[in-house]
N, C-alpha and C positions, 0 to 999 in steps of 0.2 A: 503492499499500500503506502502511496506516495504522500508527502507532506499535504499537499493540494485534497486527497481523497481522505485524508485523517480529520482535516479540519469540517470538510463537507460531511462525515460521518458524526462530528460534534453536533447535539443536539442544542447548543446556544446556551446553555443553563449551568451544566455540571462545570464546579470547578477543578473535583477530580479528574474528570475525563479529560479536559481542555490541559491539565497538568503531566497528566500522563500521555498526551502528544506530544508536550515540551520534552518530556523526561526520555520518549523513545528517538526523536529526531536531534535534538539540540548538539549531538555529537556527528551529526551528518556533516559534512561538507559541503560548505557555501548556505548552511541553515540560515543565518541571517539575511542573506541577498534574497533567499526564496522566500523568507517571511515578508521582508519590504516588497517584493513583488507581487507575491499573495493579496498581500494588503490595498492593491491597486483593485481589488474585484469585489464589488458591492455584495455579495454572498459570502466574501470569505474575509471580510473586512476587521468584524470582529473578533474573529479567531487569532486572525495573523496578526494583528494588531496587539493581542493579549499575548502571545507567544514572544513577541518583540520586546514588551513591557516586564515580562516574565525574564527572559532571557537577560537584559540590563539590570534587573535587580540583583541578580545572582552574580554579577560581575561580569556578564559578557561585555562585549562590546559591538560597536558597528563603525565601519570604516567611515573617511569623510564622504565616501562616494555615497553609500547606502544612507547615511546621516541626513544629506540633502536630498535624496531621493523622496524617505519617506515623509521629510518637513514639505516638499513641493506636494504631496498625497494631502497633506491636510486641509485645504479649503473643501476637497471634495469628498472628504469623510461622511456618509449619511448616518450612520448610527451611532448615537450618543454615546454606546460603549467602547465603538472604536475611538471617538473623539475625546473621551476621557481617558482610554489606555494611552494618546499620544501626550495627554496632558500628563499623565503621571510619569513618562517616559522623559520629560523633558530635564529631569533633575538629573539623569543620566548623561544627556547629548551632549555634544559639543556643538555649542551654538555659535559659530562667525560670525565676521563682520556678512557676510554671502548671506546669511540665513536670517540675519537678525530683523530683517521686514518682513519676511515670512512668518515668524514666530511672531512677529508685534500685531501682525493683520490677523492670525489665527486665534492668538489671544483675546483681543480684541473682540472678534465673533463670538467666541466661546463666553466673554462676561454675559454677554446678551443671551444667552442660551436658555432656552425652557427647562432644562435637566438642572437641578440644583446641584448634582454632583459635578457636573462640568462645569458650572460656574465657580463650585469652592475650588476645584483643581486648576482653573483659568488665573483665579487669584494667585495660588501659589506658585503658577507659572509667570506671571508677570513679575512677583518677588524674585523669582530667579532671573529673569531678563533684568532687573533691576540690580540685582548684586552683580551682574557679568557686565551691563552697562550702566553706570552709576547716572548717567543722562536721564534715566526714566526714574529715578529713587522719588523725588516729589511727588512724581504723578501717582506711584504705587502707593505712597503714603495718603493721598488723598482719595484713590479708588477705595484703599483700605477703610478708612474714615468713613465715608459716604456708605460703603457695602455695611459697615457695624451698626449702620441706623436703619437701612432698608431692606438686609438681605435676611433669607430663610436662616433660624436657627443654627441648621447645619453647615449652612455656607461661612456663619459669622464663628461658630468654632474654628473652621478651618484657618480662616483668618488671623484669629486671634493664634494659633499654633505657630502659625508663618511668621507673626510679628514677633514671637517671643523670641525669633533664630537673630532677630536685628539685620541690618545690613552692615 
């Protein structure tokens, strides 16, 4: 069974099952590149993006080209879960000058997302961007203050956790 087939066979819900897919394929040559490529497909984007997130969480890396390809996909991600996975992955990705504008645009659109988890992690992503590019710090602080007044409790909790880290 290929990685593509394994993601297609996943029910889209079971964390144990997608973890098993990761454990089975993580050592296969070209795993990360394949997962980035599969993220392009609407029917695979949630599973493939989860695999990439998990890979990064466990110390895996993406090449500069793979990172650029993944960030190029950001505006076209349809599933909120895929957007969330990418936002959660930003902590582990190198955001160079060439990717900065793409990431900023993705974060700004995600701050307006209807899903509170996506919004919460978009604030965290904006924090990461501001940490790496100090020109965003004042705006990040303003966004956090506004959100702490107007956002859902779960979003506020994420912002408070981010703010504890400081710049």
